[in-house]
C-alpha positions in Angstrom: -14.2 53.9 128.8 -17.1 55.3 126.5 -16.2 57.9 124.1 -19.1 60.5 123.3 -21.0 59.8 120.1 -19.2 56.3 119.7 -20.1 52.8 120.8 -17.4 50.9 122.5 -16.1 47.9 120.4 -14.6 44.9 121.9 -12.5 42.9 119.7 -11.5 39.6 121.2 -9.5 36.7 119.7 -12.3 35.0 117.8 -13.5 37.9 115.8 -12.6 38.0 112.2 -12.2 40.8 109.7 -13.2 40.4 106.2 -10.2 40.6 103.6 -10.2 40.6 100.0 -7.9 37.5 98.7 -4.9 38.4 96.9 -5.2 39.1 93.2 -3.9 41.6 90.5 -6.6 42.5 87.9 -4.1 44.4 85.8 -1.7 41.7 85.6 -4.4 39.2 84.4 -5.4 42.0 81.8 -2.0 42.4 80.5 -1.4 38.8 80.5 -4.5 38.2 78.1 -3.5 41.3 76.3 0.2 40.1 75.6 -1.2 36.6 74.5 -3.5 38.3 71.7 -0.5 40.2 70.7 1.8 37.4 70.2 1.5 33.6 69.9 5.2 33.4 71.4 3.6 35.0 74.7 0.9 31.8 74.4 3.8 29.2 74.6 5.7 30.7 77.3 2.6 30.9 79.9 0.5 27.9 78.5 2.4 25.4 80.5 2.3 27.6 83.8 -0.9 29.3 84.1 -4.2 27.4 84.5 -7.5 28.8 84.0 -8.4 28.7 87.8 -5.3 30.8 88.6 -7.5 34.0 87.3 -9.5 35.8 90.1 -12.0 37.1 87.5 -14.0 34.2 86.1 -14.4 36.1 82.8 -10.6 36.3 82.6 -10.6 32.6 83.0 -13.0 32.0 79.9 -10.9 34.5 77.9 -7.8 32.6 78.8 -9.5 29.3 77.6 -10.6 30.8 74.4 -7.3 31.9 73.5 -5.8 28.5 74.4 -8.6 26.7 72.3 -7.6 28.8 69.2 -4.1 28.3 69.8 -4.1 24.6 70.0 -6.1 24.4 66.7 -3.4 26.5 65.0 -5.8 29.5 64.5 -5.2 33.3 64.9 -5.7 34.5 68.5 -6.5 38.3 67.7 -9.3 40.2 69.4 -11.6 39.1 66.4 -11.2 35.6 66.7 -11.3 35.4 70.3 -14.5 37.2 70.4 -15.9 34.7 67.8 -14.8 31.9 69.8 -16.5 33.2 73.2 -19.6 34.0 70.9 -19.8 30.5 69.7 -19.7 29.2 73.4 -22.4 31.6 74.4 -20.1 33.7 76.9 -19.0 36.7 75.1 -21.5 39.0 76.8 -20.6 37.4 80.1 -17.2 38.5 80.0 -17.8 42.1 78.7 -18.3 41.9 75.0 -16.1 42.6 72.2 -15.3 46.2 73.5 -13.8 44.6 76.6 -11.7 42.1 74.6 -10.2 44.8 72.4 -9.4 46.9 75.7 -7.3 43.7 77.0 -5.0 44.0 74.0 -4.7 47.8 74.4 -3.7 47.9 78.2 -0.5 46.3 77.3 2.1 48.0 74.9 4.2 45.0 74.3 4.1 41.3 74.8 7.8 41.1 76.0 6.9 41.0 79.7 4.2 38.2 79.4 6.3 35.9 81.7 6.4 38.4 84.5 2.5 38.9 84.1 2.2 35.2 84.5 4.4 35.0 87.5 2.2 37.5 89.1 -1.1 35.8 88.6 0.4 32.5 89.1 2.0 33.8 92.8 -1.6 35.5 93.6 -3.2 32.2 92.8 -0.9 30.1 95.1 -1.6 32.5 98.1 -5.4 32.0 97.5 -4.8 28.4 97.6 -3.1 29.0 100.7 -5.5 30.8 102.3 -8.2 28.2 101.4 -5.9 25.5 102.7 -5.1 27.2 106.2 -9.0 28.1 106.4 -9.7 24.1 105.9 -7.0 23.3 108.3 -8.5 25.9 111.1 -11.9 24.1 110.7 -10.4 20.8 111.3 -8.8 22.0 114.6 -12.1 23.6 115.7 -14.0 20.3 115.0 -11.9 18.7 117.7 -11.7 15.2 116.1 -10.6 12.4 118.5 -8.0 10.9 116.2 -5.3 13.8 116.2 -2.9 11.9 113.8 -5.6 11.8 111.3 -6.1 15.6 111.5 -2.6 16.0 111.2 -2.5 13.8 108.0 -5.3 15.7 106.5 -3.6 19.2 107.3 -0.4 17.9 105.7 -2.4 16.6 102.7 -4.0 20.1 102.3 -0.4 22.0 102.6 1.2 19.6 100.1 -1.9 20.0 97.7 -0.7 23.6 97.3 2.9 23.0 97.2 2.2 20.5 94.3 -0.1 22.9 92.6 2.1 23.8 89.9 3.3 20.3 89.0 1.4 18.6 86.4 2.7 15.1 86.9 0.7 12.8 89.3 1.8 9.6 91.4 0.6 6.1 90.7 0.9 3.1 92.7 3.2 0.6 91.4 0.5 -2.2 91.6 -1.4 -0.1 88.9 1.6 0.2 86.8 2.5 -3.5 87.0 -1.2 -4.4 85.9 -0.9 -2.3 83.0 2.5 -3.6 81.7 1.3 -7.2 82.1 -1.7 -6.5 80.3 0.3 -5.0 77.4 2.6 -8.0 77.3 -0.4 -10.4 77.0 -1.8 -8.4 74.1 1.5 -8.7 72.3 1.4 -12.5 72.8 -2.1 -12.8 71.8 -1.9 -10.6 68.7 1.7 -12.0 67.7 2.7 -8.6 66.6 4.9 -5.9 68.4 2.3 -3.0 68.0 -0.7 -2.9 70.4 -1.5 0.7 69.7 -2.4 2.7 66.6 0.4 2.2 63.9 2.1 5.5 63.1 3.1 4.2 59.8 7.0 4.2 60.4 8.0 0.7 61.3 11.0 2.0 63.3 9.1 4.2 65.5 6.4 1.5 66.0 9.2 -0.9 67.1 10.2 1.5 69.8 6.8 2.4 71.0 4.6 -0.4 70.1 2.3 2.0 68.3 0.6 5.1 69.7 -1.5 4.9 72.9 -3.8 7.2 74.7 -2.1 9.6 76.9 1.3 8.7 75.5 3.8 11.9 75.1 6.2 10.7 72.4 9.2 13.3 71.9 11.2 12.5 68.6 14.3 14.4 68.4 16.3 14.6 65.1 18.5 16.7 62.9 16.8 19.5 60.9 17.8 17.7 57.6 15.3 14.9 58.3 12.2 17.2 57.5 10.6 18.1 54.3 13.2 20.7 52.5 12.5 22.6 49.5 14.0 25.5 48.0 13.3 29.0 49.4 11.5 29.8 46.2 9.2 27.0 45.8 5.6 28.3 45.2 3.0 27.2 47.6 -0.8 27.8 47.2 -3.0 29.2 49.9 -5.8 26.7 50.6 -8.5 29.3 51.5 -7.8 32.3 49.0 -5.9 30.4 46.2 -3.1 33.0 46.4 0.3 32.1 45.5 3.4 32.5 47.9 7.0 31.1 48.3 8.4 29.0 51.1 10.8 32.1 52.1 7.7 34.2 52.7 6.0 31.5 54.8 9.2 31.1 56.8 9.4 34.7 57.7 5.7 34.9 58.6 5.7 31.8 60.8 2.1 31.3 60.1 0.5 29.5 57.1 -2.0 26.9 56.3 -0.9 24.3 53.8 -2.5 21.3 52.0 -1.1 17.9 53.1 -1.6 14.5 51.9 -3.5 12.1 54.3 -3.5 8.4 54.4 -6.8 8.6 52.5 -4.7 10.2 49.8 -6.9 13.4 49.9 -5.4 16.7 50.4 -6.3 18.4 53.8 -5.6 21.7 55.3 -3.2 21.6 58.2 -0.7 24.0 60.0 2.9 23.4 60.2 3.9 22.7 63.9 7.3 24.2 63.6 9.3 26.2 61.0 13.0 25.5 61.0 15.8 27.2 59.0 17.6 24.2 57.3 20.7 26.5 56.3 22.4 26.3 53.0 22.2 22.9 51.3 22.4 21.7 48.0 19.1 21.2 46.0 18.2 19.2 43.0 15.8 19.8 40.3 13.3 17.1 39.9 11.0 17.0 36.7 8.2 14.7 35.9 7.2 13.4 32.4 4.3 15.7 32.7 6.7 18.7 32.9 6.2 19.6 36.5 9.2 20.7 38.2 10.6 21.3 42.0 13.8 21.6 43.7 14.3 20.0 46.8 17.2 18.4 49.2 18.1 14.7 48.9 16.1 14.0 52.2 12.7 15.4 50.9 10.3 12.7 50.7 8.2 11.8 47.8 5.1 9.4 47.6 6.0 6.2 45.6 3.9 2.9 44.7 6.1 1.4 47.5 5.3 4.2 50.2 7.3 7.6 50.9 10.9 7.5 49.7 13.6 10.4 50.0 14.9 11.8 46.9 18.0 10.2 47.3 16.5 6.6 47.0 14.8 7.8 43.8 15.9 6.9 40.2 15.1 8.3 36.9 11.8 6.5 35.5 10.3 5.8 39.0 6.7 6.9 39.6 5.7 9.4 42.2 2.6 10.7 43.3 1.4 14.4 42.1 -2.2 15.8 42.6 -4.3 15.9 39.6 -6.8 18.6 41.0 -5.9 21.0 43.7 -9.1 21.4 45.4 -8.7 25.0 46.1 -11.1 27.8 44.6 -10.4 31.7 45.2 -12.8 34.0 46.9 -11.7 37.4 45.2 -14.1 39.1 42.8 -13.1 41.6 40.0 -15.3 43.4 37.4 -15.9 41.5 34.3 -14.6 44.0 32.1 -11.3 43.8 34.2 -11.1 40.2 33.9 -11.7 40.2 30.0 -9.2 43.2 29.5 -6.4 41.4 31.5 -6.9 38.1 29.5 -7.0 39.9 26.1 -3.9 41.9 26.9 -1.9 38.9 28.1 -2.6 36.9 25.1 -2.4 39.6 22.3 -1.5 42.9 23.9 1.3 45.0 23.3 2.4 46.2 26.7 5.9 48.1 26.0 4.7 51.3 24.6 3.2 54.2 26.6 -0.5 52.9 26.0 -1.6 49.5 25.9 -2.4 48.0 22.3 -4.3 44.9 21.4 -4.0 43.2 18.0 -6.5 40.6 16.7 -8.0 39.7 13.4 -11.3 38.2 14.7 -14.0 40.8 14.6 -16.1 39.3 17.5 -13.0 39.3 19.8 -12.1 42.9 18.9 -15.2 44.2 19.5 -15.6 42.6 22.8 -12.2 43.9 23.8 -13.3 47.5 23.0 -16.6 47.1 24.9 -14.5 46.0 27.7 -11.6 48.2 28.0 -13.8 51.2 27.3 -15.7 50.5 30.7 -12.5 51.9 32.2 -13.2 55.7 33.3 -11.8 58.4 30.9 -10.6 55.9 28.2 -10.7 56.0 24.4 -9.7 53.4 21.7 -8.1 54.2 18.4 -8.1 51.6 15.7 -5.4 51.3 13.5 -5.3 49.5 10.1 -9.3 49.0 10.4 -9.5 48.1 6.5 -5.8 47.9 5.7 -3.9 45.0 4.7 -2.5 44.3 8.3 -4.3 43.2 11.2 -6.3 45.7 13.1 -4.8 47.0 16.2 -6.5 49.0 19.1 -4.6 51.8 20.9 -6.2 52.4 24.3 -5.4 55.9 25.6 -7.0 58.8 27.8 -9.6 60.8 26.6 -8.2 64.7 26.1 -11.7 66.6 25.3 -11.0 70.0 26.8 -7.7 69.0 28.6 -5.3 71.1 26.5 -7.6 74.2 26.6 -7.6 74.0 30.5 -4.1 73.8 30.7 -3.8 77.0 28.5 -6.3 78.8 30.7 -3.9 77.9 33.5 -0.8 79.3 32.0 -2.9 82.4 30.9 -4.0 83.0 34.6 -0.3 83.0 35.6 0.8 85.4 32.7 -1.9 87.9 33.7 -1.0 88.0 37.4 2.5 88.6 36.5 1.4 91.6 34.4 -0.8 92.6 37.4 1.9 92.5 39.7 4.6 93.9 37.5 7.0 90.7 37.9 8.9 89.1 35.0 9.1 85.3 34.7 12.7 85.2 36.4 11.3 87.1 39.4 8.6 84.7 39.7 10.9 81.7 39.6 13.0 83.5 42.1 10.2 84.2 44.6 8.6 80.6 44.1 11.9 78.7 44.3 11.4 77.1 41.0 13.1 77.1 37.7 12.8 79.7 35.0 12.1 77.0 32.5 9.0 75.6 34.6 7.6 79.2 34.6 8.1 79.5 31.1 6.3 76.1 30.1 3.4 76.7 32.5 2.8 80.4 31.2 2.9 78.8 27.7 0.1 76.3 28.5 2.8 73.3 28.1 3.1 72.2 31.6 0.9 71.0 34.4 2.6 71.9 37.7 3.1 69.5 40.7 1.0 70.3 43.8 4.3 71.5 45.6 5.2 73.7 42.5 1.7 75.1 42.2 1.4 76.2 45.7 4.7 77.9 45.8 3.4 80.0 42.7 0.1 80.7 44.7 2.3 81.8 47.7 4.8 84.1 45.7 1.8 85.7 44.1 -0.3 85.9 47.2 -3.3 84.2 45.3 -5.5 81.1 46.3 -5.2 78.1 44.1 -9.0 78.9 43.0 -7.7 82.1 41.3 -6.0 80.4 38.6 -8.4 77.1 38.1 -11.8 76.0 38.9 -11.6 73.4 41.8 -8.1 74.8 43.0 -5.8 72.0 43.8 -8.3 69.4 42.7 -8.5 71.2 39.5 -4.9 71.0 38.7 -4.8 67.5 39.7 -7.4 66.7 37.1 -5.1 68.2 34.4 -2.6 65.3 35.1 -4.8 63.0 33.1 -3.5 59.6 33.2 -4.4 56.4 31.1 -5.9 54.2 34.0 -5.7 51.3 32.1 -1.9 51.9 32.1 -1.8 52.4 35.8 -4.1 49.4 36.5 -1.9 47.2 34.5 1.2 48.6 36.3 -0.4 47.4 39.5 -0.7 44.2 38.4 3.0 44.0 37.1 1.8 43.6 33.5 3.0 46.8 31.9 6.2 47.0 30.1 6.4 43.1 29.7 7.3 41.5 26.3 5.6 38.3 25.1 8.3 36.3 26.7 8.1 38.1 29.9 4.4 38.1 30.5 3.4 35.8 33.3 -0.1 35.3 35.1 -0.8 38.2 37.6 -1.0 37.2 41.2 -4.7 38.3 41.4 -5.9 35.6 38.7 -5.0 32.9 41.4 -7.2 34.4 44.0 -10.2 34.9 41.7 -13.6 33.2 42.3 -14.7 30.3 40.0 -17.0 32.5 38.0 -14.4 35.3 37.2 -11.8 32.8 36.8 -13.7 30.8 34.1 -14.4 34.1 32.5 -10.5 34.9 32.4 -9.6 31.5 30.7 -12.4 31.7 28.2 -11.0 35.0 26.9 -7.5 34.1 27.2 -8.2 30.7 25.2 -10.3 32.8 22.8 -7.2 34.5 21.6 -4.0 31.6 21.9 -5.8 28.5 22.9 -6.6 25.2 21.1 -8.5 22.1 21.6 -7.7 19.1 19.4 -8.5 15.4 18.6 -5.7 13.6 16.8 -6.1 10.8 14.3 -5.8 8.3 17.2 -8.6 9.6 18.9 -6.9 11.3 21.8 -7.6 14.9 22.9 -5.9 17.7 24.5 -6.1 21.4 25.2 -3.2 23.8 24.7 -2.2 27.5 25.0 
């Protein structure tokens, strides 16, 4: 039968309809996004999902980049992943930086990474099955004379799909025996039990004959066998010079540390695992040079006889400590800030409302004044300049025109009250503020907060600019603060007595030039260099 306007189409058994292989682009995107959100997601899926499981080749490349970064202990966020793809020259091929950021934004949480991985893996298996079935159909159409051989090939193809998710491989016993005999011969010839690379741990080498290529050695032990130090032990960041504690490191679960290698050189490494060792007794270890650390009895120390736990050490034993830590900070600060910080740490008085600096050296005093007055809105008053006592600089905020503007603000409030026929009490009630606040404001003795000032404006139906030029910004400018005092508070220096002063955290992150400047001014006040009668020398602070 022929239908008008349409041609008859005869579909026989040999005709094929083109179909799209099973896949789920959204699941692939969500999986990659989860891996960039959480490193835990990577460890969950890395052993099950392979790069070839992705339908889109660009997704496979992103997956490879994430695994490469993760294996090196580096961050796996969109920025680092993009940089890794850029290094390999495939960033633009996968859609560029915008697409990498999109991948992380398509998934709200990494909690479902396992399920995304199962979807990707399931579709990959189905595609492999389709490919195997197509190959088997081709074998059938070829009509080979040896049917048994065709069946073997078909079984092999199906078996290959079923074993696709298993990483182990089968090895003929003949090959295994050959390897074993070869290893026995090496042991006999070398007259030693270690045929591979020695690990440095004799007991481990006795069990494994050393480390060999492709070997997977799993070592299980109690948490107390690790390197255990007290929670407040300070550790230096090898990249920034910043000081942190073991407690902070454990909470972040991510850090770079300096580790001593066989070459006796310090190198950067990333811990493989973080273990909470619970509550255990710790012991204070103090060296002849005055260095101190608190550790458990199992913590190892490097001695002339190798590594030994604290439990095996005695007073007087020699242990290795670094002479120089090869770390330089990268943070920069203004020269006047580095100078001011050093001077006030050495000879500063920081317990009053305003910082004070006392020094009898005229050159140092002039240098301090030149530095501190580079802070905006700062002035210096010199006390005992020509008196019997050592001169002291008092660092305070400039107040030119300051009191006059507060008086003008109060006068403006007073005039509006007169214009509206309101008493100070009525304004206080309308604005929901205290009568005392209104009285202080009218008399020019008080700068209101933004909230209080806006309530006054609402109660009088006047804009902020009516009372003061600049409105809210104008009122804010009246709250003049000593910027040096605020700066010292930020660095936790203000309010500290001489006994309480410590080096601010930012100093450890300074670049070499500014750190040198800081130390120069610090030692200029309270430092000394000397050579004694025996010819030995020293530097002290």
